[in-house]
C-alpha positions as CSV (number, residue, x, y, z in Angstrom):
1,M,0.0,0.0,0.0
2,A,1.5,3.3,-1.0
3,T,1.3,6.3,1.3
4,N,1.3,9.9,0.4
5,R,4.5,11.4,1.8
6,N,3.3,14.8,0.8
7,L,0.4,14.7,3.2
8,A,2.2,16.8,5.9
9,L,3.4,19.2,3.2
10,D,-0.1,19.5,1.8
11,E,-1.5,20.2,5.2
12,A,1.2,22.8,5.8
13,D,0.4,24.4,2.5
14,R,-3.3,24.5,3.4
15,Q,-2.6,26.1,6.8
16,A,-0.3,28.6,5.1
17,E,-3.0,29.6,2.6
18,A,-5.5,29.9,5.4
19,R,-3.2,32.0,7.5
20,T,-2.4,34.2,4.5
21,G,-6.2,34.9,4.0
22,E,-6.5,35.7,7.7
23,L,-3.7,38.2,7.5
24,I,-5.0,39.9,4.4
25,R,-8.4,40.3,6.0
26,E,-6.8,41.6,9.2
27,F,-4.8,44.2,7.3
28,R,-7.8,45.3,5.3
29,A,-9.7,45.9,8.5
30,H,-6.7,47.7,10.0
31,F,-6.4,49.9,6.9
32,E,-10.1,50.7,6.8
33,E,-10.0,51.7,10.5
34,Y,-6.8,53.8,10.0
35,A,-8.2,55.5,6.8
36,E,-11.4,56.4,8.6
37,A,-9.5,57.9,11.5
38,H,-6.9,59.6,9.2
39,P,-8.6,60.3,5.9
40,G,-5.7,62.5,4.7
41,H,-3.4,59.5,4.9
42,A,-5.6,56.9,3.0
43,E,-3.4,57.2,-0.1
44,R,-0.4,56.0,1.8
45,K,-1.6,52.4,1.8
46,R,1.9,50.9,1.2
47,E,3.5,52.8,4.1
48,I,0.6,51.8,6.4
49,F,1.0,48.2,5.3
50,E,4.8,48.3,5.9
51,A,4.3,49.7,9.4
52,W,1.6,47.0,10.1
53,A,3.9,44.3,8.8
54,I,6.8,45.5,10.8
55,Q,4.6,45.3,13.9
56,K,3.7,41.7,13.1
57,I,7.4,40.8,12.6
58,A,8.3,42.5,15.9
59,G,5.7,40.4,17.6
60,L,7.0,37.2,16.1
61,Q,10.6,38.1,17.2
62,L,9.4,38.7,20.7
63,C,7.6,35.4,20.8
64,V,10.6,33.5,19.5
65,E,12.9,35.3,22.0
66,Q,10.6,34.4,24.9
67,M,10.3,30.8,23.8
68,S,14.0,30.6,23.5
69,E,14.5,32.0,27.0
70,Q,12.0,29.6,28.4
71,F,13.6,26.7,26.7
72,N,17.1,27.7,27.8
73,R,15.8,28.0,31.4
74,H,14.3,24.6,31.1
75,L,17.6,23.2,29.9
76,Q,19.5,24.9,32.7
77,G,17.1,23.4,35.2
78,H,17.9,19.9,33.9
79,K,21.6,20.5,34.0
80,M,21.5,21.2,37.7
81,S,19.6,18.0,38.5
């Protein structure tokens, strides 16, 4: 019986596509809210997107740093045992 070795990859692709859609919807909502609050800046969509994306990246960096710190503390705790 043959198995599909690409099943995990297919699922990862599906999840990536779903997440992409979520982020697009999230940015659109952010932009609409921003444009409503700052109508004179609505034509600066690219700059607004870049700032939004940088905030997302910064959040990811913080998450990775925190996970790394927790993992390192965990490893240090096992070395002392």
